[in-house]
C-alpha positions, 0 to 999 in steps of 0.5 A: 574948942577946936573943930574936930576932924570928921571921918566917914564910914563908907556906908554912911556916905552911901546912905547920904547919897541914896537919900539925896537921890531919892529926894532928887527924883521927887523934888530937886529943891528937897534934895538941895535942902537935904544936902544943906541939912546934912552939911549943917549937921557935919558943921555942928558935930565937928564944932562940938561933938559932945553937945548931942546926947549919948546914944547906943553902944558908946555913940552919940546921935544928932537928929535932923531938924527938917528931915526924918534922919539922924546921924550916929557918930562916935567921938574918938581921940583922932576925930569924930567917926560918922557911922550912919546917916539913918532914916528915923523910921526904917530898920532901927539899929541896922548900923550897930555892926559898924561901930 
């Protein structure tokens, strides 16, 4: 199977950046590890987006291994649309209006 193109919602990009900044303020190594985890998630989703379970409203969800985050995305013909990089314990479902 070929790699899929990832398209990012601007709010998902902002969520990633704010999360990285939060970790950077506390422990720079944690910020670096968070970016590694984020990069790994992008790679996994791009290579096999159907691998992760269906979630809400036609989306799928990739749960991070080492951080309390998950990525919500939708598989489209033209690629994979990354809707949110959400904290697992804050404001559940806030991203639903973006779908």
